[in-house]
Each structure stands twice: as C-alpha cells, then as structure tokens.
C-alpha positions as CSV (number, residue, x, y, z in Angstrom):
1,M,-32.7,31.1,-39.6
2,W,-29.2,31.4,-37.8
3,L,-28.9,31.4,-33.9
4,S,-25.7,33.3,-32.6
5,H,-23.4,31.2,-30.5
6,A,-19.6,31.2,-29.7
7,S,-17.5,29.2,-32.0
8,C,-16.2,25.9,-30.6
9,A,-13.4,23.6,-32.0
10,Q,-14.1,20.2,-33.1
11,D,-11.1,17.6,-33.0
12,V,-13.0,15.4,-35.3
13,L,-16.0,16.4,-37.2
14,R,-19.1,14.1,-37.9
15,V,-21.0,15.3,-40.7
16,A,-24.1,13.3,-41.3
17,T,-27.5,13.3,-43.5
18,W,-30.7,11.7,-42.7
19,H,-34.1,11.6,-44.6
20,V,-36.0,11.8,-41.2
21,E,-39.5,11.8,-42.7
22,L,-41.0,14.3,-40.6
23,S,-43.6,15.4,-43.1
24,R,-47.2,16.0,-42.5
25,K,-50.3,16.6,-44.6
26,G,-50.7,20.3,-43.8
27,P,-48.6,23.3,-42.8
28,G,-48.4,23.6,-38.8
29,L,-49.1,19.9,-38.2
30,L,-45.7,18.9,-37.6
31,L,-45.3,21.8,-35.1
32,Q,-48.1,20.5,-33.4
33,D,-46.7,17.0,-33.1
34,I,-43.5,18.4,-31.8
35,L,-45.0,20.4,-29.1
36,E,-47.3,17.3,-28.0
37,G,-44.3,15.0,-27.8
38,D,-45.5,12.9,-30.9
39,P,-43.5,9.6,-30.6
40,Q,-41.8,9.6,-34.2
41,V,-40.6,13.2,-33.0
42,A,-39.2,12.0,-30.1
43,A,-37.6,9.1,-31.5
44,A,-36.0,11.1,-34.3
45,Q,-34.6,13.4,-31.4
46,A,-33.2,10.4,-29.5
47,H,-31.6,8.9,-32.5
48,L,-29.7,12.2,-33.1
49,R,-28.7,12.5,-29.1
50,E,-27.4,9.0,-29.8
51,L,-25.3,9.4,-33.0
52,S,-24.5,12.9,-32.0
53,P,-23.4,14.3,-35.3
54,D,-21.7,17.6,-35.6
55,V,-23.6,18.6,-38.5
56,I,-26.4,17.1,-39.7
57,L,-28.7,17.8,-42.9
58,L,-32.1,16.7,-42.3
59,T,-34.4,15.9,-45.6
60,G,-37.8,15.3,-45.7
61,F,-38.6,17.7,-42.8
62,D,-41.5,20.3,-43.1
63,T,-40.0,24.0,-43.2
64,D,-41.5,27.3,-42.7
65,P,-39.9,30.7,-43.5
66,D,-39.2,31.7,-39.9
67,A,-37.6,28.3,-38.9
68,V,-40.3,27.8,-36.1
69,V,-40.7,24.4,-36.6
70,L,-36.8,23.7,-36.8
71,R,-36.3,25.6,-33.6
72,A,-39.1,23.5,-31.8
73,F,-37.7,20.3,-33.1
74,A,-34.0,21.4,-31.9
75,E,-35.2,22.2,-28.7
76,G,-32.9,20.2,-26.1
77,L,-30.5,19.0,-28.9
78,D,-27.0,20.5,-29.0
79,Y,-27.2,22.5,-32.1
80,P,-26.8,26.3,-31.8
81,Y,-26.8,27.0,-35.5
82,L,-29.9,26.0,-37.5
83,L,-30.6,27.0,-41.0
84,T,-33.7,26.2,-43.2
85,R,-35.3,28.1,-46.1
86,L,-38.5,27.4,-47.9
87,G,-37.5,25.3,-51.1
88,N,-39.6,24.3,-53.9
89,S,-41.6,21.4,-52.7
90,G,-45.2,22.4,-53.0
91,R,-44.2,26.0,-54.3
92,P,-47.0,27.0,-56.8
93,T,-46.2,27.5,-60.4
94,G,-49.4,28.4,-61.9
95,R,-48.8,25.9,-64.6
96,D,-50.3,22.5,-65.4
97,L,-47.2,20.6,-65.1
98,D,-48.6,17.1,-65.3
99,K,-50.8,18.1,-68.2
100,D,-54.1,16.8,-66.6
101,G,-56.3,19.9,-67.4
102,H,-56.3,20.9,-63.8
103,L,-54.2,23.7,-62.0
104,G,-53.2,24.2,-58.3
105,E,-52.6,20.5,-57.9
106,P,-49.5,19.1,-55.7
107,E,-48.2,17.6,-59.1
108,D,-48.4,21.3,-60.5
109,A,-45.8,22.7,-57.9
110,Q,-42.3,23.2,-58.6
111,S,-42.1,19.7,-57.0
112,Y,-44.8,17.8,-55.3
113,G,-46.0,19.1,-52.3
114,E,-49.4,19.9,-50.7
115,F,-47.7,23.1,-49.5
116,T,-44.8,25.1,-49.8
117,G,-42.1,23.6,-47.7
118,Q,-43.6,20.1,-47.2
119,G,-40.8,17.7,-46.8
120,G,-38.1,20.1,-47.1
121,V,-34.4,20.5,-45.8
122,A,-32.8,21.7,-42.7
123,L,-29.5,22.1,-41.5
124,L,-28.5,21.7,-37.6
125,S,-24.7,22.5,-36.8
126,R,-22.3,22.8,-34.1
127,L,-20.0,24.9,-36.1
128,P,-20.8,28.8,-37.1
129,V,-21.6,29.7,-40.9
130,D,-19.6,32.4,-42.9
131,M,-23.0,33.6,-44.2
132,A,-21.0,36.1,-46.4
133,G,-20.1,32.9,-48.6
134,F,-23.4,30.9,-48.5
135,R,-24.8,30.3,-52.0
136,D,-28.5,29.2,-52.5
137,F,-28.9,27.8,-56.5
138,S,-32.5,26.7,-55.7
139,E,-34.1,29.3,-58.0
140,M,-32.1,28.2,-61.1
141,L,-34.3,27.3,-64.0
142,W,-33.9,23.7,-65.2
143,H,-33.6,24.9,-68.8
144,D,-30.6,27.2,-67.7
145,L,-28.7,24.1,-66.7
146,P,-25.9,23.3,-69.3
147,G,-27.2,20.3,-71.4
148,A,-30.2,19.9,-69.3
149,Q,-31.9,16.7,-69.9
150,L,-35.6,18.1,-70.5
151,P,-38.2,15.6,-71.9
152,E,-38.7,16.6,-75.6
153,G,-42.0,18.1,-76.4
154,Y,-43.4,17.8,-73.1
155,F,-43.0,21.2,-71.3
156,D,-44.2,24.4,-73.3
157,E,-42.3,27.6,-73.1
158,G,-44.4,29.0,-70.3
159,D,-43.4,25.9,-68.3
160,L,-39.8,26.2,-68.8
161,D,-39.9,30.0,-68.0
162,V,-40.9,29.0,-64.5
163,L,-39.8,25.4,-63.9
164,R,-36.6,25.3,-61.5
165,L,-34.0,22.7,-61.7
166,S,-34.0,22.2,-57.8
167,S,-36.9,19.9,-56.4
168,H,-35.8,21.2,-53.0
169,V,-32.9,22.9,-52.7
170,H,-29.2,23.1,-53.7
171,W,-27.1,25.0,-51.4
172,D,-23.5,25.8,-50.9
173,V,-23.0,26.3,-47.1
174,P,-19.5,27.3,-45.6
175,L,-19.0,26.3,-42.1
176,V,-16.3,27.9,-40.0
177,W,-13.9,25.2,-38.6
178,G,-11.1,26.5,-36.5
179,E,-9.4,28.8,-38.9
180,A,-10.5,26.8,-42.0
181,R,-13.9,26.9,-44.1
182,L,-15.5,23.5,-44.9
183,H,-18.2,24.0,-47.6
184,L,-21.2,21.7,-47.5
185,F,-22.8,21.2,-50.7
186,A,-26.3,20.2,-49.8
187,Y,-29.4,18.9,-52.0
188,A,-32.5,16.8,-52.1
189,A,-33.7,15.6,-55.4
190,T,-36.8,14.3,-56.7
191,S,-37.8,10.7,-57.1
192,P,-37.2,9.4,-60.5
193,V,-40.5,7.8,-60.7
194,F,-44.3,8.9,-60.8
195,D,-44.2,10.0,-64.2
196,G,-44.7,8.6,-67.8
197,E,-42.9,7.7,-70.8
198,E,-41.6,11.3,-71.1
199,D,-39.5,10.5,-67.8
200,R,-39.7,14.0,-66.6
201,N,-38.9,13.2,-63.1
202,G,-36.1,10.6,-63.9
203,R,-34.5,13.2,-66.2
204,R,-34.9,16.1,-63.6
205,N,-33.4,13.8,-60.7
206,G,-30.4,13.0,-63.2
207,D,-29.9,16.7,-63.4
208,E,-30.2,17.4,-59.9
209,T,-27.3,15.4,-59.4
210,R,-25.2,16.3,-62.5
211,F,-25.4,20.2,-61.2
212,W,-22.5,19.2,-58.7
213,S,-20.1,18.2,-61.3
214,L,-21.1,21.2,-63.3
215,Y,-20.3,23.4,-60.5
216,L,-17.1,21.8,-59.6
217,D,-16.1,22.1,-63.3
218,G,-16.8,25.8,-63.3
219,N,-19.4,25.3,-66.1
220,L,-22.1,27.3,-64.3
221,S,-22.4,31.2,-63.7
222,V,-20.0,30.7,-60.4
223,S,-17.3,28.3,-59.8
224,A,-17.2,26.2,-56.7
225,P,-15.2,27.6,-53.9
226,E,-11.3,26.4,-53.4
227,G,-10.9,24.3,-50.5
228,P,-12.4,21.3,-48.9
229,F,-16.1,20.5,-49.1
230,V,-18.4,17.5,-48.3
231,L,-21.4,16.8,-50.8
232,L,-24.3,15.3,-48.8
233,G,-28.1,14.7,-49.1
234,D,-30.7,12.5,-50.4
235,S,-30.2,12.0,-54.4
236,N,-32.9,9.4,-54.6
237,L,-30.6,7.7,-56.8
238,D,-28.6,4.4,-56.6
239,P,-25.8,3.8,-58.8
240,M,-26.5,0.2,-59.5
241,D,-30.3,-0.5,-58.9
242,G,-33.6,0.8,-59.0
243,D,-34.9,3.3,-61.5
244,G,-33.3,6.7,-62.8
245,R,-30.2,7.4,-64.5
246,R,-27.9,5.6,-62.5
247,D,-25.0,6.8,-64.6
248,Q,-25.1,10.2,-63.2
249,M,-24.7,8.8,-59.6
250,Q,-21.9,6.7,-60.9
251,A,-20.1,9.6,-62.4
252,L,-20.3,11.4,-59.2
253,L,-18.9,8.6,-57.0
254,T,-16.0,7.9,-59.3
255,D,-15.2,11.9,-59.7
256,P,-11.5,12.0,-58.7
257,R,-12.4,15.2,-56.3
258,L,-14.6,13.1,-54.4
259,Q,-14.4,10.1,-52.0
260,D,-16.7,7.5,-51.2
261,P,-16.3,6.2,-47.7
262,R,-18.8,3.7,-48.5
263,P,-20.5,3.7,-45.3
264,V,-22.2,0.3,-44.0
265,A,-25.2,-0.3,-41.8
266,D,-24.7,-1.2,-38.3
267,H,-27.7,-3.4,-39.1
268,G,-30.2,-3.4,-41.9
269,A,-31.3,-5.6,-44.4
270,E,-30.0,-9.1,-44.2
271,M,-30.7,-10.1,-47.6
272,A,-30.3,-8.4,-50.9
273,N,-33.5,-8.0,-53.0
274,P,-33.8,-10.4,-55.8
275,G,-31.5,-9.5,-58.7
276,Q,-29.9,-6.6,-56.7
277,R,-26.4,-5.6,-58.3
278,G,-25.2,-3.2,-55.7
279,D,-23.7,-4.2,-52.2
280,P,-26.7,-4.4,-49.6
281,A,-24.9,-3.2,-46.9
282,L,-24.5,-0.1,-48.5
283,D,-28.1,0.6,-49.0
284,T,-29.6,3.5,-47.2
285,A,-33.4,3.2,-47.7
286,D,-35.8,0.4,-47.2
287,W,-38.9,0.8,-49.1
288,G,-40.3,-2.7,-48.8
289,D,-40.0,-5.9,-51.1
290,P,-40.1,-6.4,-54.1
291,V,-40.3,-2.9,-55.5
292,P,-38.4,-0.5,-55.0
293,G,-36.9,-2.6,-52.0
294,N,-33.6,-1.5,-50.7
295,L,-31.5,1.3,-52.1
296,R,-28.4,3.4,-51.6
297,V,-29.9,7.0,-51.9
298,D,-28.4,8.9,-49.2
299,Y,-24.8,10.2,-49.3
300,V,-22.0,11.9,-47.3
301,L,-19.0,12.4,-49.9
302,P,-16.0,14.4,-48.6
303,S,-13.6,16.0,-50.9
304,A,-10.5,14.0,-51.9
305,D,-8.4,16.3,-49.8
306,L,-10.1,15.4,-46.5
307,T,-9.1,12.4,-44.3
308,V,-11.9,10.2,-43.4
309,L,-11.6,8.4,-39.9
310,A,-14.7,6.3,-39.9
311,S,-18.3,6.2,-41.4
312,G,-21.6,4.3,-41.0
313,I,-25.4,4.0,-41.5
314,A,-27.1,4.1,-38.4
315,W,-30.8,3.0,-38.5
316,H,-33.4,3.4,-35.9
317,T,-34.1,0.1,-34.2
318,G,-37.1,1.2,-32.0
319,K,-40.3,-0.7,-32.1
320,S,-43.4,1.2,-33.5
321,E,-46.7,0.2,-35.1
322,K,-45.3,1.1,-38.4
323,N,-41.8,1.8,-40.0
324,D,-41.6,5.6,-39.3
325,F,-37.9,5.7,-40.5
326,R,-37.3,4.1,-44.1
327,H,-33.9,5.6,-44.4
328,G,-30.9,5.3,-42.3
329,L,-28.7,8.1,-40.7
330,V,-25.4,8.0,-42.9
331,W,-22.4,9.7,-41.2
332,V,-18.8,10.1,-41.7
333,D,-16.1,11.0,-39.3
334,I,-13.6,13.8,-40.7
335,A,-10.0,14.5,-39.3
336,P,-9.3,18.2,-38.6
337,I,-8.3,20.2,-41.7
338,P,-4.7,20.9,-41.4
C-alpha cells in the first residue's frame, strides 16, 4: 500500500536493506506485538531512526494484504511511502512438495511458511514511486526461467505447473528522485539448505539470484529499464563461504553493470570462522559458530553509473536476553543522479 505525500529532494540518498527478523508464528501476532510495544519491535524502530536510511528494504517481516502491520510499524518513522505485497512464503500450492505423503504443511507452500506472508518483504521510502513502472515478477514459474536448474526427477509436472521461482518476491520498483528515476531491484531468496540430495533449495536459491543477470541481459519476457538502479535484498548466498551455489553470487558481484561497495561493519564478529575464505568484515549475518557461522548474504549493489559516497553495515548493539537481530543493516550512500 502506498501513502500519498509531497515529493522531497534528497541531496544524498541512503539506500539500505535489513533482514529484520520481525516474524511470528501466526498472522496478526506481529501486529499485536507492535501495538503492545514489544521490545524487539521498539529496538528495530530505534535502529532505523538512528541510521535514518532514505529507502529501506526490510526482509523477514510479516506482511498482510492491506499493509496494516507495516503501517503500524512505520508509525512515528519518517517514511511517507510504504509498499508491501503478499509474497510466496506460506502460500499454499496444493502439492506435496517435500514428498513426505502429507499435504498442507509449511514445507508444501511456495516457500516455507506457516501462513501466507510470513517473513515477507516490505519497502519504506522517503521518495515517491512511479507506480506505472512498477513490475512484480513474483508469480513467474520456476520452470519458465531460461536455463532453470530444476532438480532432475524430483518434481512432477503438477508441481512444476504451480511452483514459482520467487520464494518471496522479485520486484522492480522505480523511485522518483528529483527529475530522474532510480529503480530498485528487490528480492529475498530461500535458504540453500534444509533439503536433501536433490538440492532443490540450493538450486532454487541460485536461480533466484541468477534471475537478475537474465533480466539485465534482456533474456526474460521484458528487459530491464534503462538508467540507474540498485539491486538489494537478502540473497541467502555468500560468494565465498557456506552452502549454496556460490558461483551465482560471484557472477553477480563481478558483473560490470554493477558495483560492489563492499560495506564493512561498524562492529561485528572479531574473528573469522574456522576455514573462512571471505573477509569477515563483510559478513552481514551471524548464525552462531561453528555452522553456519558468519556469512555475507545481504547486499546493496548500485549500478556502475552511480557514485557511491559511503557504505557500511550497522549491527544492532542493544542488550537483550537473546540475539533478536542476527543480521546487520547494510547501507550505501549515493550521490544525486546528474
């Protein structure tokens, strides 16, 4: 849902993504926590006020069709434009996708979820959106992706007729920045684990990231728009460490149409995991040692024609009984478009 507001000029634009982990076991529970001032919710809101990104893509955020939860969360935050749509997590398929002989389980949804929209995606922005140019690719079937890396012999035709590529969403969101348009290519991918030898989650995760290269190449039903863009979200894929098809993330990070600001943490893990190959300063998620440990899975990647002024990873440092925020907020400051 979009809320109308006068356009505002931004001298420097701070674009960010954060896997905020505001997800609950049932619909309406996050809204209840927001209204009751749950400490985790309050901490997330305070972190956003402190970092003050102009545009923030939240992943791991429970969504609903009328954006009631998002509007309640954004109350008191300086974000006049809000967007959320029910993605694919928890969306029923009517198929036994995990092949255990039972229907209707969270594992049988388009992607794991106990209800539709659990752990979804939401956008908060100080810039308006050109809704005429908004594109939502979330309903695209996985087998329709050129070169889809489907697990051979695992899914039947009935499965493939309903199974979507996006575990959550794939969006192209055009922002109005002065006289220019800045496109956000936003997504959140499934974890590449929690499957079997068929590697259905690893294959899907890799294809969710590969989607963007195909989009930029013009190899889908529509080509990417011309002009500057920022690709952002939670890929659940480290280019050097952890599970998954890391070559897909490596290919995206080295694409000449993109630039990798390589944001580093203002604080974070002080030591690399045993055998870690990537730079631990770049890690955006801390899942505990030894497995899966610290990984770089959240990204803000501006197009090559944009000027990056600064970047970083801001971890929430507040004390709590448990680790409420296992991901850092990744931000990039961008100079105005000429």
